[in-house]
C-alpha positions in Angstrom: 24.7 -25.2 -35.3 24.9 -21.5 -36.1 23.2 -22.1 -39.5 20.3 -23.9 -37.8 19.9 -21.1 -35.2 19.8 -18.5 -38.0 17.1 -20.3 -39.9 15.0 -20.8 -36.7 15.4 -17.0 -35.9 14.2 -16.1 -39.4 11.1 -18.3 -39.1 10.3 -16.9 -35.7 10.5 -13.3 -37.0 8.2 -14.2 -39.9 5.7 -15.6 -37.3 5.9 -12.5 -35.2 5.3 -10.3 -38.3 2.3 -12.4 -39.3 0.7 -12.3 -35.8 1.4 -8.6 -35.5 -0.6 -8.1 -38.7 -3.4 -10.1 -37.1 -3.4 -7.9 -34.0 -3.5 -4.8 -36.1 -6.5 -6.0 -37.9 -8.2 -7.0 -34.7 -7.3 -3.7 -33.1 -9.3 -1.7 -35.6 -12.5 -2.6 -33.7 -11.4 -3.8 -30.3 -14.0 -4.2 -27.5 -14.4 -6.1 -24.3 -17.2 -6.8 -21.9 -16.4 -5.3 -18.5 -19.6 -6.4 -16.8 -22.9 -7.9 -17.6 -26.0 -8.6 -15.5 -29.7 -8.9 -15.7 -32.5 -7.1 -13.9 -36.2 -8.3 -14.1 -36.6 -7.4 -17.7 -33.3 -6.6 -19.4 -29.7 -7.7 -19.8 -27.3 -4.8 -19.3 -23.9 -5.1 -20.9 -21.1 -2.6 -20.1 -18.5 -2.3 -22.9 -15.2 -0.6 -23.4 -14.9 0.1 -27.1 -11.8 1.5 -28.7 -12.6 4.2 -31.3 -16.1 4.8 -32.6 -18.6 2.1 -31.8 -19.8 0.1 -34.9 -23.3 0.9 -36.1 -26.0 -1.6 -35.5 -26.1 -4.4 -32.9 -27.8 -7.7 -32.2 -28.0 -9.8 -29.1 -29.2 -13.4 -28.5 -29.6 -15.6 -25.5 -28.8 -19.1 -26.5 -30.5 -19.4 -29.9 -33.2 -16.8 -29.2 -32.8 -13.3 -30.6 -33.7 -10.4 -28.3 -35.6 -7.3 -29.3 -35.7 -3.7 -27.9 -31.9 -3.3 -28.0 -30.7 0.2 -27.0 -27.3 1.8 -26.6 -26.2 4.7 -24.4 -23.3 5.9 -22.4 -22.7 4.7 -18.8 -23.2 8.2 -17.6 -26.9 7.9 -18.7 -27.4 4.8 -16.6 -30.0 5.6 -13.9 -28.6 2.8 -11.7 -25.2 4.6 -11.4 -21.8 3.2 -10.7 -20.1 1.9 -7.5 -16.4 1.7 -6.8 -15.0 -0.2 -3.8 -11.4 0.7 -2.9 -9.8 -2.0 -0.7 -6.4 -1.0 1.0 -4.1 -3.5 2.7 -3.2 -1.4 5.7 -0.6 -3.9 7.2 3.1 -3.1 7.6 3.7 -5.3 4.6 3.0 -2.2 2.4 6.3 -0.4 2.4 6.2 3.0 4.0 7.5 4.7 0.9 4.3 3.9 -1.0 1.7 5.0 1.6 1.5 8.6 0.5 1.2 7.5 -3.1 -1.9 5.4 -2.1 -3.5 8.4 -0.4 -2.8 10.5 -3.5 -4.2 7.8 -5.8 -7.4 7.6 -3.8 -7.8 11.4 -3.9 -7.3 11.2 -7.7 -10.0 8.5 -8.1 -12.4 10.7 -6.0 -11.6 13.8 -8.0 -12.1 12.1 -11.4 -15.3 10.4 -10.3 -17.9 9.6 -13.0 -21.4 11.0 -13.0 -23.6 9.3 -10.4 -20.6 7.3 -9.1 -20.6 6.2 -5.4 -17.3 5.3 -3.8 -16.6 3.2 -0.7 -13.2 2.9 1.1 -12.2 -0.1 3.2 -9.1 -1.5 4.8 -8.4 -5.2 5.3 -6.2 -7.6 7.2 -7.7 -11.0 8.1 -11.1 -9.3 7.8 -12.4 -6.2 6.1 -13.2 -3.0 7.9 -15.3 -0.5 5.9 -14.2 3.0 6.6 -17.3 4.5 4.8 -20.5 3.6 3.0 -20.9 4.1 -0.7 -20.8 7.9 -0.8 -20.9 10.7 -3.3 -19.7 13.1 -0.6 -16.2 13.4 -2.1 -14.8 15.7 0.5 -15.7 13.1 3.2 -14.1 10.4 1.2 -10.8 12.3 0.9 -10.8 12.7 4.7 -11.3 9.0 5.1 -8.3 8.3 2.8 -6.1 10.6 4.7 -7.0 8.9 8.0 -5.9 5.3 7.0 -3.4 3.9 9.5 -1.0 1.0 9.0 -0.4 -1.6 11.7 1.4 -4.9 12.3 -1.1 -7.6 11.2 -1.5 -10.6 9.0 -3.5 -10.2 5.7 -5.4 -12.9 3.9 -6.8 -11.3 0.7 -8.3 -14.6 -0.7 -10.8 -15.0 2.2 -11.5 -11.3 2.5 -12.2 -10.8 -1.2 -14.4 -13.9 -1.3 -16.5 -12.4 1.5 -16.7 -9.0 -0.2 -18.0 -10.7 -3.4 -20.6 -12.5 -1.4 -21.8 -9.2 0.0 -21.9 -7.5 -3.4 -23.8 -10.4 -4.9 -26.4 -10.1 -2.1 -26.8 -6.4 -2.9 -27.2 -7.2 -6.6 -29.9 -9.9 -5.9 -31.6 -8.2 -3.0 -35.4 -8.5 -3.2 -36.0 -5.1 -1.6 -33.4 -2.8 -3.1 -31.2 -4.6 -5.7 -28.3 -2.7 -7.2 -28.4 -3.2 -11.0 -25.6 -0.7 -12.0 -21.9 -1.0 -12.7 -19.8 -2.3 -9.8 -16.0 -2.4 -9.8 -13.3 -3.1 -7.2 -9.8 -1.7 -6.7 -7.4 -3.8 -4.5 -4.1 -2.4 -3.2 -2.0 -5.0 -1.5 1.4 -6.8 -1.6 -0.1 -10.0 -3.1 -2.5 -12.9 -2.6 -1.9 -15.2 0.4 -4.2 -18.0 1.4 -5.5 -18.3 5.0 -4.8 -21.8 6.4 -7.8 -24.0 5.8 -9.5 -21.0 4.2 -10.7 -20.2 0.7 -8.3 -21.4 -2.0 -7.2 -19.3 -5.0 -9.1 -21.7 -7.3 -12.4 -21.2 -5.4 -11.9 -17.4 -5.5 -11.2 -17.5 -9.2 -14.4 -19.5 -9.9 -16.4 -16.9 -7.9 -14.9 -14.0 -9.8 -15.7 -15.7 -13.1 -19.3 -16.3 -12.1 -20.0 -12.8 -10.7 -18.1 -11.0 -13.3 -17.3 -7.8 -11.3 -14.0 -6.2 -12.6 -11.2 -6.2 -10.1 -8.4 -3.7 -10.7 -5.2 -4.6 -8.7 -2.2 -2.6 -7.6 0.6 -4.8 -6.1 3.4 -3.3 -3.9 6.7 -4.7 -5.2 9.1 -6.2 -2.6 12.2 -8.4 -2.8 10.4 -11.7 -2.3 6.8 -11.5 -3.3 6.8 -12.2 -7.1 4.6 -15.3 -6.8 2.1 -13.5 -4.5 1.9 -10.6 -7.0 1.3 -12.9 -9.9 -1.6 -14.6 -8.1 -3.1 -11.1 -7.4 -2.7 -9.9 -10.9 -4.4 -13.0 -12.1 -7.6 -11.7 -10.5 -7.6 -8.8 -12.9 -6.9 -10.9 -15.9 -9.9 -13.1 -15.0 -12.2 -10.1 -14.7 -11.0 -8.1 -17.7 -9.5 -5.4 -15.6 -6.0 -3.9 -15.5 -3.2 -4.5 -12.9 -0.2 -2.4 -11.9 3.0 -2.9 -10.1 3.5 -0.4 -7.3 7.1 0.7 -7.5 9.0 3.9 -7.9 8.1 4.2 -11.6 4.3 3.9 -11.2 2.4 7.2 -11.4 -1.2 8.0 -10.4 -1.8 9.0 -14.0 -1.1 5.5 -15.2 -3.8 4.1 -12.9 -6.3 6.8 -13.4 -6.1 6.7 -17.2 -7.0 3.0 -17.1 -9.8 3.2 -14.5 -11.3 6.4 -16.1 -12.0 4.4 -19.3 -15.0 3.0 -17.3 -16.6 6.4 -17.3 -16.9 6.4 -21.1 -18.2 2.9 -21.4 -21.0 1.9 -23.8 -24.1 0.4 -22.2 -26.1 -2.0 -24.3 -29.6 -3.0 -22.9 -31.6 -5.8 -24.4 -35.1 -7.0 -23.4 -35.2 -10.6 -22.1 -38.0 -12.8 -23.7 -40.4 -13.9 -21.0 -39.9 -17.6 -21.8 -36.2 -17.4 -20.9 -36.7 -16.0 -17.4 -36.0 -19.3 -15.7 -33.2 -18.3 -13.2 -30.5 -20.3 -15.1 -27.1 -19.2 -16.4 -27.1 -18.9 -20.2 -24.6 -18.3 -22.9 -25.2 -15.1 -24.8 -23.8 -13.5 -28.0 -23.5 -9.8 -28.7 -22.6 -8.5 -32.2 -21.7 -4.9 -32.9 -21.7 -4.0 -36.6 -19.9 -6.6 -38.8 -16.6 -6.7 -36.9 -17.2 -7.4 -33.2 -18.7 -10.6 -31.7 -18.6 -11.1 -28.0 -19.7 -14.3 -26.1 -20.3 -14.3 -22.3 -22.7 -15.8 -19.7 -25.5 -14.1 -17.8 -27.7 -15.3 -15.0 -31.3 -15.0 -16.0 -34.0 -13.6 -13.7 -37.1 -15.5 -12.7 -40.3 -14.7 -14.4 -43.6 -13.7 -12.7 -45.0 -17.2 -13.1 -47.7 -16.2 -15.5 -45.9 -16.3 -18.9 -42.9 -18.3 -17.9 -42.5 -21.6 -19.7 -41.0 -24.8 -18.6 -37.5 -25.9 -19.8 -39.1 -28.3 -22.3 -41.3 -25.6 -23.7 -38.3 -23.3 -24.0 -36.3 -25.9 -25.9 -39.3 -26.6 -28.2 -39.7 -22.9 -28.9 -36.0 -22.4 -29.7 -36.1 -25.5 -32.1 -39.2 -24.2 -34.0 -37.9 -20.7 -34.2 -36.9 -19.5 -37.6 -33.1 -19.4 -37.6 -31.4 -16.0 -37.8 -28.8 -15.2 -40.5 -26.1 -16.1 -38.0 -27.1 -19.8 -38.1 -27.5 -22.0 -41.1 -29.3 -25.4 -41.6 -27.2 -28.4 -42.7 -29.6 -30.0 -45.2 -27.8 -33.4 -45.1 -27.8 -33.7 -41.3 -31.1 -31.8 -40.8 -29.8 -30.1 -37.7 -28.4 -26.7 -36.7 -24.7 -26.2 -37.6 -23.7 -24.4 -34.5 -20.6 -26.4 -33.7 -17.0 -25.4 -33.6 -16.4 -26.0 -37.4 -19.4 -23.9 -38.3 -18.1 -21.0 -36.2 -14.8 -21.2 -38.0 -16.6 -21.2 -41.3 -18.7 -18.2 -40.4 -15.6 -16.3 -39.2 -13.8 -17.0 -42.4 -16.7 -15.6 -44.4 -17.1 -12.5 -42.2 -13.4 -11.6 -41.8 -11.3 -13.4 -44.5 -8.2 -11.2 -44.0 -8.0 -12.0 -40.3 -8.7 -15.7 -40.9 -6.0 -16.2 -43.5 -3.5 -14.1 -41.4 -4.1 -16.4 -38.4 -3.8 -19.5 -40.5 -0.5 -18.3 -42.0 0.8 -17.4 -38.5 -0.2 -20.9 -37.2 1.5 -22.5 -40.2 4.7 -20.7 -39.6 4.8 -21.5 -35.9 4.2 -25.2 -36.6 7.0 -25.0 -39.2 9.4 -23.5 -36.7 8.5 -26.3 -34.2 8.9 -29.1 -36.7 12.1 -27.7 -38.1 13.6 -27.2 -34.6 12.7 -30.8 -33.5 14.1 -32.4 -36.6 17.3 -30.3 -36.5 18.1 -31.2 -33.0 17.2 -34.9 -33.4 19.5 -35.2 -36.4 22.3 -33.0 -35.1 25.4 -35.2 -34.7 26.6 -35.6 -31.2 30.1 -34.4 -30.3 32.8 -37.0 -30.2 34.0 -38.1 -26.8 37.5 -37.2 -27.9 36.6 -33.5 -28.3 39.0 -31.1 -26.7 36.0 -29.2 -25.3 35.7 -29.9 -21.6 32.6 -32.0 -20.8 29.8 -30.5 -18.7 28.7 -32.8 -16.0 25.2 -33.0 -14.6 25.3 -32.1 -11.0 21.8 -33.2 -10.0 21.0 -36.2 -7.9 20.9 -39.5 -9.8 18.1 -41.8 -8.7 18.3 -45.5 -9.8 15.1 -47.4 -9.3 16.7 -50.9 -9.4 20.3 -51.9 -10.2 21.7 -55.3 -9.1 25.2 -54.3 -10.4 25.7 -51.0 -8.7 29.3 -50.7 -7.6 29.7 -47.0 -8.0 28.7 -43.9 -5.9 25.2 -43.8 -7.3 22.6 -44.1 -4.6 19.9 -46.7 -5.2 16.4 -46.0 -4.1 15.6 -49.7 -3.8 18.1 -52.2 -2.6 17.6 -55.9 -1.9 19.0 -55.6 1.6 16.6 -52.8 2.5 12.9 -52.8 2.9 10.8 -51.4 0.0 10.1 -47.7 0.5 6.4 -46.8 0.8 6.2 -43.0 0.3 7.3 -40.6 -2.4 8.4 -37.1 -1.6 8.0 -34.6 -4.4 9.3 -31.0 -4.2 8.4 -28.3 -6.8 10.2 -25.0 -7.1 7.6 -22.2 -6.7 9.5 -19.8 -8.9 10.3 -22.4 -11.6 7.7 -25.2 -11.7 9.9 -27.0 -14.3 12.3 -27.9 -11.4 10.8 -30.9 -9.7 12.7 -33.2 -7.3 11.5 -36.5 -5.9 12.6 -39.6 -4.0 11.1 -42.6 -2.3 11.5 -43.1 1.4 10.3 -45.2 4.3 11.4 -43.4 7.5 13.3 -40.3 6.4 14.7 -38.3 3.5 17.5 -35.7 3.7 17.4 -32.6 1.5 20.4 -30.5 0.7 23.1 -29.4 -1.8 25.5 -32.4 -1.5 24.5 -35.3 -3.7 26.7 -37.6 -1.8 24.8 -37.4 1.5 21.2 -36.4 0.5 18.2 -38.1 -0.9 17.1 -35.0 -2.8 19.8 -32.7 -4.1 19.1 -29.1 -4.9 22.5 -27.9 -6.3 21.6 -24.7 -8.1 21.1 -22.5 -5.0 24.4 -22.0 -3.0 22.4 -20.6 0.0 21.2 -24.2 0.6 23.4 -26.2 3.1 24.9 -29.5 2.1 22.6 -31.3 4.6 19.8 -28.7 5.0 16.8 -30.4 6.4 15.1 -33.8 6.9 11.6 -35.1 6.2 10.6 -38.0 8.4 7.6 -40.3 8.9 6.1 -41.8 12.0 2.7 -43.6 12.2 1.6 -42.1 8.8 2.4 -38.5 9.8 5.2 -36.4 8.4 7.6 -34.0 10.1 10.4 -31.6 9.0 13.6 -30.9 11.0 16.3 -28.4 10.3 19.8 -30.0 10.3 21.7 -27.0 11.5 21.6 -25.2 8.1 23.4 -21.8 7.7 20.3 -20.1 6.4 17.7 -22.0 8.3 14.5 -23.7 7.2 11.1 -22.0 7.0 7.7 -23.8 6.8 4.9 -21.6 5.3 7.2 -18.6 6.1 7.6 -19.6 9.7 11.1 -20.6 11.0 11.5 -24.3 11.8 13.2 -24.5 15.2 12.0 -28.0 16.3 10.6 -31.0 14.6 7.4 -29.7 12.9 4.5 -31.5 11.3 4.0 -31.0 7.6 1.5 -32.1 4.9 1.1 -32.0 1.2 0.5 -28.4 -0.1 2.8 -26.8 2.5 5.7 -24.7 1.3 9.3 -24.9 2.6 12.0 -22.2 2.1 15.6 -23.4 2.0 17.9 -20.4 1.6 16.6 -18.4 -1.3 14.5 -21.3 -2.7 10.8 -22.0 -1.9 9.4 -25.4 -2.8 5.9 -26.9 -2.6 5.6 -30.3 -0.8 3.7 -33.2 -2.1 3.8 -36.6 -0.3 2.3 -39.6 -2.0 
């Protein structure tokens, strides 16, 4: 056993070293797209580039190469920059962090970029703008100092969705569209859905489409890990950074990240008139020989004079002489732009990176195969071993057993009616822990496998018979069975029989589980 573990460890170290080498090679010319949008004539791409920007660039929309490509710093952008700071001013933000929030906003104001306009808002179940987008930085500091915190429910998902809709309207306004860089900073204790409101998935899709970077700062508390993870996911989706607000966070940590936006590279490329059809298109930006970035951009509509139909656009793209980045497969007589072609191009352009990745993948696969074979072939311990046996303490569910004369509880018994519903509980903090049982009228949940239908035995704060799920006329209800630590439904205490439905969350002691009834 020890020998097998040592070999596995050696292989894992080799894989880590290999992938570290890959990351070092990639890190020599790292860049990421922070934001991209189109005005009537150009695509504007805001880039964070580590080190010196590579010389030379090319940009294409679909298969069509663009001309008139220019590069400058974001400070030279006439459209300017907008920063929206959203502060959760509910009492869920611990008092010890409120002075820090004020200090941080002051730091953002003091370190503003050229032609940057800042707006401050507070939110609960709706957003309240405390200012317009201003470059009056003294007034903005006064607004930050006047923020008051009160007892209220906050629903970031719905609020942020509405904010993105407003910003999108500003960007696409026919009278005064804003075509500069826009970013958001959210300070809260996590993402929480409003009942029957916007879901996290719907919000994520909107963020991906609009592309506005969302920086997040999450106030750390004892029981909000999952809410913080959901909030930090908003930053990952939008290529921005996230921070945990605790005693070790400093304003310099946040400012050093956000101030990178002030040094961004702005690439502008003219849009061919034939592509101005209002659709969303895949685009490819290349910087020098080392950086290739793919992303989508919404095209503007043309003036109706030179705009071509979709069929004409496709014909033009087909007849166009292919660029060096695309090759013709003579045997198949069609463009080789598929996945394998891209791998081949990447291998030719960056062979060191390609072979390093291939080596790392090979080592990882070797580790997996070796580990599987080792544990499959490992001899089982004899039943006569002196080592005490570990017994599985979870509930045993037997689907059908005509010879059951032990203490195992059978889900289906010939003397009982067939159960028609299935209750599935998933631990929010550890989705690998899934509990389920079939039932007709009721199912008891608790820690004692002898008297429960679903047994959760790893949390001692759960009572032996904690709560009961019951069914009447196709509707489902939960009842607390006098548990020591009570039962909570969607964070509200269950004091009487309360109706539930799939997607609700119940908290039993320290454990929170998602309900699914089929």
